[in-house]
Structure formats: C-alpha cells, structure tokens
ZAROFI-694192 format. One record per residue (C-alpha): residue in three letters; x, y, z. Coordinates in steps of 0.05 Angstrom, whole numbers, padded with zeros to 5 digits, always signed. Example, Ala and Ser with C-alpha at 12.3 -4.5 7.8 and 13.67 -1.06 7.14 Angstrom:
<pts>
ALA+00246-00090+00156;SER+00273-00021+00143;
</pts>
This chain:
<pts>
UNK+01947+02322+01780;UNK+01902+02357+01823;UNK+01950+02368+01874;UNK+01987+02407+01818;UNK+01928+02445+01789;UNK+01915+02462+01861;UNK+01987+02485+01874;UNK+01986+02527+01807;UNK+01908+02558+01831;UNK+01940+02576+01895;UNK+02005+02612+01865;UNK+01965+02644+01809;UNK+01913+02666+01853;UNK+01965+02705+01903;UNK+02002+02737+01852;UNK+01943+02765+01814;UNK+01911+02787+01874;UNK+01966+02824+01898;UNK+01985+02852+01820;UNK+01909+02870+01806;UNK+01885+02901+01875;UNK+01913+02966+01864;UNK+01875+02970+01793;UNK+01814+02948+01826;UNK+01820+03006+01875;UNK+01835+03052+01822;UNK+01771+03030+01780;UNK+01727+03027+01843;UNK+01746+03104+01851;UNK+01804+03098+01905;UNK+01856+03135+01879;UNK+01922+03172+01892;UNK+01894+03235+01890;UNK+01833+03218+01932;UNK+01761+03190+01923;UNK+01740+03199+01845;UNK+01674+03240+01842;UNK+01613+03201+01816;UNK+01645+03135+01832;UNK+01628+03078+01868;UNK+01679+03101+01927;UNK+01645+03165+01928;UNK+01575+03129+01937;UNK+01609+03088+01997;UNK+01639+03149+02027;UNK+01573+03182+02026;UNK+01535+03129+02055;UNK+01582+03127+02112;UNK+01579+03196+02133;UNK+01504+03198+02132;UNK+01512+03134+02175;UNK+01565+03161+02226;UNK+01534+03237+02230;UNK+01575+03267+02177;UNK+01636+03238+02173;UNK+01676+03172+02160;UNK+01695+03132+02218;UNK+01774+03122+02224;UNK+01789+03047+02208;UNK+01720+03041+02172;UNK+01718+02998+02106;UNK+01720+03065+02070;UNK+01778+03094+02104;UNK+01819+03029+02101;UNK+01797+03028+02021;UNK+01826+03106+02012;UNK+01889+03100+02048;UNK+01903+03040+02000;UNK+01886+03075+01944;UNK+01924+03142+01966;UNK+01986+03107+01994;UNK+01984+03035+01961;UNK+01977+02967+02000;UNK+02021+02964+02058;UNK+02053+02894+02074;UNK+01997+02868+02117;UNK+01947+02887+02071;UNK+01985+02856+02016;UNK+01994+02792+02050;UNK+01918+02792+02066;UNK+01907+02798+02000;UNK+01958+02750+01975;UNK+01927+02697+02023;UNK+01852+02707+01999;UNK+01874+02709+01929;UNK+01916+02643+01947;UNK+01853+02606+01974;UNK+01806+02624+01913;UNK+01860+02603+01869;UNK+01868+02538+01902;UNK+01798+02521+01915;UNK+01787+02541+01837;UNK+01845+02500+01819;UNK+01819+02439+01863;UNK+01751+02442+01826;UNK+01791+02442+01758;UNK+01825+02378+01782;UNK+01772+02341+01810;UNK+01750+02335+01734;UNK+01713+02263+01720;UNK+01742+02194+01724;UNK+01770+02167+01659;UNK+01719+02127+01627;UNK+01731+02052+01627;UNK+01726+02015+01555;UNK+01658+01985+01544;UNK+01664+01911+01571;UNK+01649+01853+01522;UNK+01592+01805+01536;UNK+01620+01741+01564;UNK+01582+01696+01503;UNK+01619+01740+01455;UNK+01684+01733+01493;UNK+01743+01686+01464;UNK+01745+01626+01511;UNK+01812+01608+01529;
</pts>
C-alpha cells in the first residue's frame, strides 16, 4: 500500500504542478500582457531593478518568471516543474502510506486462557 500511495503521489504531484504553474504565475502577476501593477511580480521586479542599478538582469528569477508568464512554460521548465511536483507528491504519498501499524488484538492473560 505504501508503494501505491507513493506512486499515486508522484503522478498527482507532477500533473498538478504542471497544470497549476501557469495559473500560479498569473495570480502572482506574471501575465501574458506583462507584469501586473500592484502585484507580487511588480514588487519583485522593483526590488530586482533597485538591486541591479535600475534594470532587471537577464536570466534572473524575475526575468525567467516573466518569460514563463508571457510565453508559457518551455519544455525544460515544464520538465523541471513536473519533477519538483513529482518529488513533493511522492514524499506526501510516502508520509500518508507509512501510517501506524495495525493494532493487535489484546492478549488473553494466561490464567484466563482455555487449557488444552
């Protein structure tokens, strides 16, 4: 049962991570039209620009997330998101599957047990 729950967790985690990543980017403010005003993405971009003297560095987290929000996830990003989701789902499935051992029925004291 443990292995089944871990396998289900890996599959569910990978699939849901890939399906929910675009929605999460949009909610954070990384949209296809650019960075949404007054969003977490706008705050990140402002911080990155201040830290880099006025511009956002190519290849930085903000730049990569904006690219993903504007154009969608590339094949390599989809694989990475799916891998991370699979690991998280597998760990969750493992934790759910390890549970407590089934309880043994109480033993009958020797002086009450039937004699053979």
